[in-house]
N, C-alpha and C positions, 0 to 999 in steps of 0.2 A: 658781676659786672665785667664786661670785656674791655680790656685796656686798649688805648689807641695804638700802641706798638703791636699788640696781637692782631688788632683789626687790620693794620697795614701789612702785616706779615702773611695774612691769609691768602691773598692772590698769588704770592710767590710760592707758597706751599701747594696751592691748587695747581699752578702751572708745572711744578715739579712732578706731581703725581700724574698729571696729564701727559707729560713727556715720557714718563715710565710706562704709561699705558698705550703709547703710540703703537699701532698695529703694523705688521709687515706690509699689508696692502696700502698703507698710507705713506710708505717710504718712496723716495725717488728711485728710479730704476737702478742707479748705481749701487744703492744700499741693498736692493733686492738681489742684485747680482752678487754682492758680497755674501749674502745668506746662501745663495745657490752654490757659491764656491765652498762654503763650509760643509754643505751637504755632499758636494762632490768629493771633498777630502774624506768624509766618512765612507763613501763608496769606494774610494781608493784603498781603504783598509779592509773593507768587508765584501765588496761587490765581486770579487774574484775576476772571472773572465767574461763579464757581461759584455754584450755587444754595445756599441755607442748609442744606438737608438733606445735600448732598454735603460741605460744610464740616464739619458736625457729625459725619458718618460718618468723615471723615478724622481729625479730632481724637480721636475715641473709639478708632479703630484705632491711632493713634500712641501714645496713652496705654496701650493694651493691649500693644503691641509693646515699649514702653520700660519697662513696669511691673516687670520682673524685674531691671532694671539700677539701679546706685546713683544716687540722685538727686543726690548731690554731683558727679557727672560728667555726668548727663543734662542738667540745666538749663543749665550753661555750654555744652555741645555744641549744644543747641537754639538758644541765643543766637548762637553762632558760625555755625550753619547759615544764619541769616538774612542773614549777610554773605557767605556762600560758595556756597550751593546755590540754584539758580535754577529747579529743576524739582521739584515735590512728589513725583514718583515716586522720586527719589533720596534723599529726606529721611531715612527710617528707616535705610537701609543705610549712609548716610554717617555718621550719628550712631553707629551700632554700630561702624563702623570706627574712629571716634575714641575710643570708650570701652572697647573690649574689652581692649586692652593695659593701660591703667591699672587696669581692674577686676581683671585677672589679677594685677597687681603688688600691689594691695591685699589680695587673697585670700592671696597668698603671704606677705605681711608678717604678716597675722593668724595664719597657720599657724605661722610661725617664732616669733612672740611667744607663742603658746600652748605651743609646744615648750619655749621658755625658761622659761615659767611652771611647767611640769611639772618641769623640771630644778631650778628654784629651790625646789620643794617637798621635794626630797630633803634628808635630814639633812646638816648640816655635818660635815665630817671633823674 
């Protein structure tokens, strides 16, 4: 039997997971710019003497590649990449390797919470 307090807590839990799963493409422009600044900081460490147009292209491509992933995982991974990755060619693949497992776990958690919510809607015996 699902308690009333648990039933009432489910929407809050679902909203929390949904917030963690918010993707970069759904962010306001100012938050996307913050992500691009994080990528720019990575390039400041690894990009060497790249011309400005190559830096801009890399940043835009990184934002596009990472746009479908949860921002709650992407930004910490980008920050960690600055301390871990030394070659820009490895940047995106390394970040995806870091976040695909946790993203899957968050999606599974959302799915289970939604299933519990459906069960909670059933009449009490």
